[in-house]
C-alpha positions in Angstrom: -72.6 57.5 -5.2 -72.6 54.5 -7.5 -70.8 51.3 -7.0 -69.5 48.6 -9.3 -72.2 47.3 -11.8 -73.6 50.7 -12.4 -74.7 51.1 -16.0 -75.0 54.6 -17.4 -75.2 57.2 -20.2 -73.5 60.6 -20.5 -77.0 62.1 -19.7 -76.2 61.3 -16.1 -73.4 64.1 -16.2 -75.2 67.0 -18.1 -75.3 69.1 -14.9 -71.5 68.8 -14.6 -70.3 70.3 -17.7 -70.8 70.5 -21.7 -71.5 67.7 -23.9 -67.9 67.8 -25.2 -66.3 67.8 -21.8 -68.3 64.9 -20.6 -67.4 62.9 -23.6 -63.6 63.7 -23.1 -63.7 62.8 -19.4 -65.6 59.4 -20.3 -62.9 58.7 -22.9 -60.3 59.2 -20.4 -61.7 56.9 -17.8 -62.2 54.4 -20.5 -58.6 54.6 -21.7 -57.6 54.2 -18.0 -60.0 51.1 -17.7 -62.1 52.6 -14.9 -64.9 52.3 -17.0 -66.2 50.2 -20.0 -67.9 51.3 -23.1 -70.7 48.7 -24.0 -72.1 50.5 -27.0 -72.3 53.9 -28.5 -73.5 56.2 -25.6 -73.7 53.3 -23.0 -71.1 52.6 -20.3 -70.7 51.0 -17.0 -68.4 50.7 -14.0 -67.8 47.1 -14.3 -67.9 44.5 -11.6 -64.5 42.7 -11.5 -63.9 39.1 -10.4 -60.3 38.4 -9.1 -60.1 35.1 -11.4 -62.5 36.0 -14.5 -61.7 39.7 -14.8 -64.6 42.1 -15.8 -68.0 40.5 -15.6 -71.0 41.1 -17.9 -73.3 43.9 -16.7 -76.6 43.0 -15.6 -79.2 43.2 -18.6 -81.9 44.6 -16.3 -79.5 47.6 -15.5 -78.6 47.8 -19.3 -82.4 48.2 -20.2 -82.8 50.8 -17.4 -80.1 52.9 -18.6 -81.3 52.9 -22.1 -84.7 54.0 -21.0 -83.4 56.6 -18.7 -81.8 58.2 -21.6 -85.2 59.0 -23.0 -87.0 59.3 -19.9 -89.1 56.2 -20.8 -90.5 53.4 -18.4 -89.8 49.7 -19.0 -91.2 46.5 -17.8 -89.2 43.0 -18.4 -91.7 40.8 -20.7 -92.0 37.3 -21.4 -89.3 34.9 -20.7 -87.0 37.5 -18.7 -90.0 38.1 -16.3 -90.6 34.5 -15.9 -86.7 33.8 -15.1 -86.5 36.8 -12.7 -89.5 35.1 -10.7 -88.1 31.6 -10.8 -90.6 30.2 -13.2 -87.9 29.0 -15.6 -84.2 28.6 -15.4 -83.7 29.5 -19.0 -82.2 32.8 -19.8 -83.2 33.8 -23.3 -80.5 35.0 -25.8 -82.9 37.9 -26.5 -84.4 39.8 -23.8 -87.3 42.1 -24.4 -88.7 45.0 -22.3 -91.7 46.7 -23.0 -91.5 50.5 -23.0 -93.6 53.7 -23.5 -90.5 55.2 -25.1 -88.6 54.7 -28.4 -87.4 51.4 -29.9 -84.0 50.7 -28.9 -81.7 47.6 -28.9 -78.1 46.8 -27.9 -76.0 43.7 -28.1 -74.0 42.9 -25.0 -71.8 39.9 -25.8 -74.1 37.3 -27.3 -77.2 38.7 -25.8 -79.5 41.2 -27.5 -81.3 43.4 -25.2 -84.3 45.1 -27.0 -86.8 47.9 -25.9 -90.1 47.3 -27.6 -92.6 50.1 -27.7 -96.1 49.2 -26.3 -99.3 51.1 -25.2 -99.1 51.7 -21.4 -102.3 49.2 -21.1 -100.0 46.5 -22.2 -97.5 46.8 -19.2 -99.6 47.8 -16.3 -97.8 48.6 -13.1 -94.6 49.0 -14.7 -91.6 48.8 -12.3 -93.3 46.7 -9.7 -93.2 43.3 -8.7 -97.0 42.9 -9.4 -96.5 44.1 -12.9 -93.4 41.7 -13.4 -95.5 38.7 -12.1 -98.3 39.5 -14.7 -95.9 39.4 -17.5 -94.4 36.1 -16.2 -97.9 34.5 -15.9 -98.8 35.6 -19.4 -95.5 34.3 -20.9 -95.9 30.9 -19.3 -99.4 30.6 -21.0 -102.6 28.7 -20.6 -101.2 25.2 -21.1 -98.5 25.8 -18.3 -98.3 24.1 -14.7 -100.4 26.5 -12.9 -100.2 24.7 -9.6 -96.4 25.2 -9.9 -96.6 28.8 -11.0 -99.1 29.6 -8.1 -96.9 27.9 -5.4 -93.7 29.8 -6.6 -95.3 33.2 -6.9 -96.9 32.8 -3.5 -93.5 32.1 -2.1 -91.7 35.2 -4.0 -94.3 37.9 -3.8 -95.0 40.1 -0.7 -98.5 40.5 0.7 -98.3 43.9 -1.1 -97.3 42.6 -4.4 -100.1 40.1 -4.2 -102.7 42.7 -3.3 -101.6 44.8 -6.3 -101.4 41.7 -8.6 -105.1 41.1 -7.6 -105.9 44.7 -9.0 -104.3 43.6 -12.3 -106.9 41.1 -13.1 -108.7 43.2 -15.5 -105.7 43.6 -17.5 -105.3 39.7 -17.9 -107.0 37.1 -20.2 -109.8 35.1 -18.9 -107.8 31.8 -18.5 -105.5 33.5 -16.3 -108.0 34.7 -13.8 -108.2 31.6 -11.6 -104.4 31.3 -11.4 -104.2 35.0 -10.3 -106.8 34.2 -7.6 -104.9 31.3 -6.4 -101.7 33.5 -6.0 -103.2 36.3 -4.2 -105.9 34.9 -2.2 -105.4 34.9 1.7 -103.1 31.7 2.8 -104.9 29.1 4.4 -102.1 26.4 4.9 -103.3 24.6 1.8 -103.2 25.2 -1.8 -106.5 23.0 -2.1 -107.5 21.6 -5.2 -105.6 21.5 -8.4 -106.1 25.0 -10.2 -106.9 23.7 -13.7 -107.4 25.5 -16.9 -110.0 27.6 -18.5 
């Protein structure tokens, strides 16, 4: 049972009838304002605010629905990963997700959501908080405030996340190794000396 906010494609209902019957049922629901058509072959059961009306869908849910349509994996990349983990407050106008499936994109309001094909080695641990953290670290870059990043990620990642992130060091550039170590090492009550850069 899916609640409000669910983003989906007709593929979700292939076991319930023919494609034509499914399209007709979705059309009726759309006309009755029960669901909303976001783009061709993409719908949501919108969240509704008593004052604002229908709210925009969660972009991560949109990306997941697009990936599910082709049976693909995704991983938020760049600025979106950093935003989700609290490293930046800026929500980019273009949200990019790495995928092992085909390229796709959809405009939701003023926001472009893009699935960008990449080799599996480019997004290790896809779908996990550790994989998300690695994408965020790479997006922030070598010149970012690494002490701030370490403090933030140590707070937002669980012990399991940190353990998994430590195993992803081999997929990360050299400059990030000391930062990842600072995030994943056992807590000792102090952050210690400044991490610095390599």
